[in-house]
C-alpha atoms as one frame of an Amber mdcrd trajectory, in Angstrom:
protein
  -1.808  14.784   8.286  -3.386  11.386   8.711  -3.114   8.209   6.689  -5.374
   5.453   7.972  -5.092   1.954   6.562  -7.757  -0.715   6.707  -8.527  -4.070
   5.148  -5.774  -6.238   6.539  -6.428  -9.631   8.034  -5.832 -13.351   7.933
  -6.210 -15.179   4.629  -5.207 -18.521   3.175  -2.647 -18.803   0.408  -4.246
 -18.107  -2.943  -6.778 -15.761  -1.441  -7.312 -12.039  -1.892  -7.445  -8.918
   0.221  -8.048  -5.278  -0.575  -6.270  -2.680   1.495  -7.550   0.874   1.717
  -5.878   4.042   2.891  -7.767   7.214   3.716  -5.723  10.404   3.610  -6.508
  13.712   5.249  -4.629  16.943   5.833  -2.803  16.921   2.516  -3.533  18.026
  -1.028  -3.957  14.417  -2.000  -3.841  14.838  -5.753  -0.256  16.140  -5.832
   1.208  13.274  -3.840   2.668  10.061  -5.108   0.872   7.391  -3.094   2.314
   4.036  -2.252   2.232   0.876  -0.236   5.195  -0.549   1.607   5.498  -3.592
   3.822   7.675  -4.856   6.622   7.936  -8.482   7.608   9.338  -9.545  10.999
  13.106  -9.195  11.073  13.228  -7.512   7.672  13.521  -3.966   6.409  10.550
  -2.083   5.091  10.248  -2.574   1.348   8.350  -1.003  -1.495   5.279  -2.843
  -2.714   3.761  -0.399  -5.187   3.565   3.310  -5.944   1.206   5.376  -8.054
   1.788   8.940  -9.171  -0.767  11.632  -9.863  -0.274  10.851 -13.555  -1.094
   7.180 -12.998   2.456   5.957 -13.407   2.890   2.785 -11.407   5.862   0.959
  -9.983   5.643  -2.517  -8.479   8.063  -4.738  -6.642   8.982  -7.705  -8.821
   7.593 -10.052  -6.188   4.057  -8.684  -6.550   3.855  -7.895 -10.260   0.826
  -9.512 -11.834  -0.773 -10.195  -8.452  -1.201  -6.776  -6.815  -2.823  -3.656
  -8.227  -2.575  -0.162  -6.792  -5.234   2.417  -7.516  -6.348   5.787  -6.228
  -9.478   7.894  -6.090  -8.524  11.538  -5.874 -12.154  12.550  -5.315 -12.186
  10.575  -2.066  -8.519  10.948  -1.038  -8.206   7.175  -1.074  -5.574   4.737
  -2.268  -6.120   1.015  -2.581  -4.085  -2.136  -2.945  -5.836  -5.139  -4.437
  -3.873  -8.248  -3.539  -4.627 -11.490  -5.333  -2.988 -14.919  -5.291  -1.538
 -14.180  -1.890   1.428 -16.164  -0.661   2.791 -16.768   2.845   5.768 -14.564
   1.861   3.338 -11.650   1.570   2.815 -11.749   5.336   3.813  -8.370   6.727
   2.588  -5.112   8.127   1.501  -2.970   5.189   1.993   0.778   5.346   0.426
   3.519   3.303   2.789   6.260   2.164   2.270   9.738   0.737   5.320  11.252
  -0.948   5.654  14.815  -2.232   8.568  14.707  -4.611   9.295  18.439  -4.730
  10.018  18.661  -1.001  10.974  15.014  -0.413   8.243  14.884   2.188   6.903
  11.556   3.394   3.897  10.686   5.509   3.103   7.211   6.820   0.106   5.397
   8.164   0.168   3.227  11.259   0.131   0.008   9.273  -2.243  -2.904   8.863
  -1.315  -6.539   9.388  -1.660  -9.030   6.561  -1.134 -12.675   7.432  -1.204
 -15.379   4.764  -1.344 -18.981   5.922  -0.262 -21.987   3.873
């Protein structure tokens, strides 16, 4: 199983980034896909999740600014991040979760840095 993130980088406050995650080795369509992040000195936290039925869940801190989406034909999940803030600076991780077995897979992470 591989989850490979891309799209991170350095951006000024107010800017936008789009993260992508390519999944392989899993039956992508049955997994709940998500994005998590971990800032220095902090625990990893949920950013957004998206089920196979298009049910979404967002952290309060990103609601209205971030949008998660998926393309099951390409085994891809995306995170569109708008109106970025310095507090959004973190390593962002892609997650695949199979609820029936409580199985989790993680990507290696991609760094997002937002400057003021």
